[in-house]
N, C-alpha and C positions, 0 to 999 in steps of 0.2 A: 504494500500500500504506500502510495506517494503522498506524504503530508509535508506541506511547506507553509511558512508564515511570512507575511510582509510587515515590515516594521519601519517606522519613520514618523517624523513630526507631521502635524496637520498641514496639508498642502504639498506633501512630498510626492503625490501621484500614485498612491497605493491603489486606489480604486481603478484607475486606468490600466495599470499593469495587471491587477488581479483579473480583470475581465479577459485579457488576452491569454493569461496563463491558464485560466479555467478552460478556455476553448482548446488550447494546444494540448493539454495533458488530461482533458476529460475529468476534471476535478469537481467536487462539490464545494461551492463557495459559501463560506461562513464568515459573515461580517457582524461583529458585535454592535457596530453602529446601526446597521440595518435592522437587526433584531430589536434594538431599543426603540428605533423610530416606529417599527410596527406596533410595539406595545403602546406608544404614545398615540398613534393613529386609532388604535382600537379602544383607547380610553380606559385601559385597565388600571388597577391600583398601582402596579409597578410603573406603568406608563406615565401617570400623573406625577409620581415621585421623581422619575427620571427627567421629566420635562423641566422641573424646577432646578435640578442639578445642572443639566446641560445649559440652561439659560444663564447660569452663573459661571459657566466655563469649567465646572468641576468634573471629577471622575466618578462614575457610578460605582457602587460598592461591589466588591468581589462576589459576595453572595448572590446578588441580583444577576451578575454576569454569568456565573457558573450554572445557575438554574436554567437560564435561557439557553445557554450553549448545550447543556446536556439534553434538554428537551428537543432542541433542533437536531442534534446529531442522532438521537434515538429515532426520531421521525424519519430522517433521511435513510438510515440503515434499514428501517422496516419497509420502506417503499422500494428501495433498489440497492443491490450490493454496492458498497462504496469502493470506488477505485482509489479514493484518496480525498483529502480535504485541503483547501487553501484557506488559511485563517488571516483575515484582514482586520486590523485593529485589536488584535488579541494575540499575545498577552500585552497588557499595558503597565503592569506592575511586577515587581519581583515575586510577590505572592501568586499572581496569576500565572507566572511561568511554571510554578510548581503545580498549579491547578491543571494546566494544559498537559503536563506530564502525566498526571493522574487520569485525566480523561482518555488520553491515547493509550495508556496502559490497560484500561478496561477494554479497549478494542484490540489488545495484543499488538500494538503498533507504537510508533514513535515519530518524532519530528525529524525529517531528513535535513532540511536547511531552513534557516531563518535569514531573510534578506533585509538588510537595513539600508533604506534609501536615505542617503545623506544629502541634505539640502540646507543651506544657510537660513537662519530665521527670517532675514529680510526678504529672501526669495519666496519663502512660504507665505509671508504676509501679503506680498503683491499678488501671488497666485490666488489666495483665498478672497481677497478683496475683488479681484477680477471675476471669480466664480460667483460672488454675491450679486454682482450686477446682472448676471445671467439667470441664476437659479432663484435669487431672492431669499436664500436661507437666512433665517433670523440670527443664527449663531455665527455668522461670518461678518460681524462688525469688528472694527479695529480693536476695540477694548476687549471683546471676548477672545479674539485671535491671540492677543498678547497673553491673556490668562491661560489659554490652551497650550501655547508654546512654552510658557513658564512651567505649567504642570508637566508637560512632556520632559523638559530638561531636568526637572527635579525628581519626578517619580518614575518616569518610564525609561529614560535613557539608561539608568543603572541595570536594567534587565539585560542589556547587552553583555555585561560581564558573565551572567549566568550561562548564556549560550556560547560565549567565547570559551569558557571552561569546558563545555561539552564538545567543542571543536566543530560546531555547525554554523557559526556566525559568518555571514558573507556581506561585507560592506559593499555598497553599490553607489556609484556616482549618480545621484538623482537629478543633477543639473543638465545632464545630456538630453538629447531629443527622446521622444517616446520610444522610437525604434532602438536608439542607442541603449537606453536603460533595459529594454526588453531583451536585447541581445546579451547584455551582461548576465542577466538572470538565467536565461535559457542555456547558456553555455555551461554554467555551473550545475543546473538541474540535470542536463543530459550526461554530464560527466559523473555525477553522483549516481544516476540510474545505471550507468555501466558498471558501477562498483557494487550494486545490489547483489547480495549473495543468493544463489539458488540452492536451497537445501531440500533434498528429495528423499523420500522413503519408498522403497520398492517392496511391496507385499506380494504374497502368493504362496501356494502350496509347493512342497518339494517337487521338482520336475516341471515347474511352470516357466522356467527360463529366467528366473530372477538374476542369477549371477551373470549370465550372458548379456542381458539387456542393461543391467546396472553398470557393467564395465564399459559398454559402448557409450552409454550416456555420460559417464565420467570423462571419457576421452573427448566426446563431442563438445561438452560444456566446460571442460577444464575443472572438474570437480574431484574431490578426494573420494575414492571408493573405500567405504568402511564396511568390512565384513567382520561382524563380531566373532564369527567362528575362527577366523584367522587371528584376531587379537587374542582370543582365549587360548589358542594353540601356543602362542608365544608365552602366555602366563604359565601354561602347562609344562613348558620346558625348564622352568626355574627349579632349582634343587632344594626349595624350601617346602614347608608344610602346605602352604597355599597352592603351590605349583602341583604338588602330588595330588591334592584334593581335586583340583580342576581337571587334571589328567584322568583321574578315575571317573569323575562325573561325565566327561566327554566320551570316554570309552563306553559308558553305559547309555549314552545318548540322553542324559538327564540334564535338566536346567541347572546352570551355574548360578549361585546366589547373586541377586541383583547388585549388591554392594561391589562385588568384584567386577561385574560387567560395567557398571557406571565408571569405576576408576579407569578401566581399560579404555573405554570410549572417550572419556574426558581427557585422559592423558594423550591420546592420539590427536584429538582436535587441537589441543593447546600447543602441541609440538609441530603441527603442520598447518600454519595459518596462511600460506602464500597463494592458495588457489581461489577459484570463484565460488566455492561452496562445497557442500558435502552430499554424498549419496549413500544411504544406509541400506544394506542387505542383511537380513537375518536379525534385525532389530527395528522395532520391538517384536517380541514373540509372545508377550502376555499383555493384558490390560494394564497391569502395574507398570510395565516397562513403557507403555505408551505415555502414561503420566510422567514417568521419569524422563523420557526423551524431551517432552515439551519443557519440563523444568530445567533440564540440562542446557537446552538451547537458550532459554531465557537468561540463564546465569551468564552466558557468554555474549549476551546482547544480540542473539539471533532468534530465528523461528523457523519451523518447518514450513517450506513454501507449498509443497503439495505431496500427496501420497498416491502412488500408482499401484493399483491392485490388479495383478495379472490373473485372469480367470481362465482355467483350463479344465475340461471335464475329467472326472476321476479315472475313467478307463484310459484316457490318454496319458494321465500322469503315471499310471502303472506301466503303460507301454514304454514311456520315455525312461523311467527309472530302471526298469528291467534291462532295457537296451544299454543304458549307461553302466549297469552292473557288469556287463561283459567286456568293458573297456578298461584302459589304464586310468581313466578319469573317475572310476567307481569310488563312491564313498562307502563306509562300512555297512550302512543300512541298505545299500543298493543290492547286495549280493544274495539276499534272501527275501522271500515274499513277506515273511513275518516282520522283518525290519521295515519294509516299505509301508506295510499296513500301519505299523506303529507310528511312523512319522506323519503319515497323512491324517490319521486319527488325532494326533496331537495338534496338528494344524487346525483341523476342523473344530476342535474343542475350544481353542483360544481365539480363532479368527473373528467370530461374530462380535465379541466384545470390543476387540481392537477396531474393527470397521465401524461399529456404532460410535465409538469415541471420536474417530476422525471425521465421520459423516456430519456430526453436529457442528463442526467448525468449517464446513464447506470446502475442505481441502482435499477430499477424496475423489479420485478419478478411476473408474473401472475401465480396464483395458482387456480386449479380447486377446488371449494368449495363443490362439490357434493361427497357423500359417507359417510362412518362412520367417527366420529371424529378422530379415529386412522388413517384412510387412509389419511385424509386431513393433519393431523399432520405430517405424514411421508413425504408427498409432500413438506410441508413447511420446515421441518428440512433438507431435501435434498438440498434446495436452501441455507439455512444458512451454512451448512457444506462447500458448494462450496465457499461461500463468505469468510469464515474463511480461507480456503486453499489459496485463492488469497491474503488475507491480510498477510499471513505468507510468 
């Protein structure tokens, strides 16, 4: 999800740039100023209180703002899946910066960039006075403008430090032409989007082709291929008690304790940060591990982008696994019917809970696993391309 904010003093041109950015990136526009004006127009209690505050050039309370924003965001998300939000006029205070963090956290998202349009006070004043002659806005008098600019300098400008520490503050020369300002912003947004990580989970029964397709996707999108079985095999080679325990469990085809799996996966992720994302095969294998994966990704400031579930009929799974059992690529459970049945039954026991968990977050994509490897790969990448378009 692409979330950006426009920051700057009154008259900096935020509204003009916001309209163009919304159209280019298909974002939902959220303006605290517009929301407040709607309340005034509708004559609500909040609207009457806000009108008095605005007439004096003051700032509306954080509580009023957050209630209106949360109501608006909830309404937008109920009506249509959000590709992202552009916040205009919010946050205006240090406290509101934390409020926005909380609002986005509830959506499992975050702010990608905050653009600060830098325009001298005297230029802002002349712009606003010129706008008053056209629009007739009562709050665009010289006296009110001076109060609004002073409020911005005293209360709003310090917010820049908050986002500078987060590393997402982008100063923009707001004195340039409309096109010039727009070009400055879009160059940064486009570059940030290229850095958006693609984190994928490939689900499916044994024999569905998870490893084959996950490796191809990893190569195509420059992702780290994380096979928990491979990671646990490394743990099993250690000459300590934990290594011996893991080796014994894997020999029995039993589940390794989640604590060991978490440490193995997290250790790999933290030591391999240089690619464009991650692709998981063999994890999660249980509902508990599904929760663990989301928590692990959140801990490192990432999220699972999508889940691809390869669907193959049971008889075809038996045929594939039996055929593999006669080759050098055979896994221990491939060599006997009993082992194949045990693995498929284990998958069918845990799969419904895992799929229901991811289905609720709208990240699950079902993929037909029948056909040639190339045909299946094309189906999977079609979903990934759509996910990336929405992220951008």
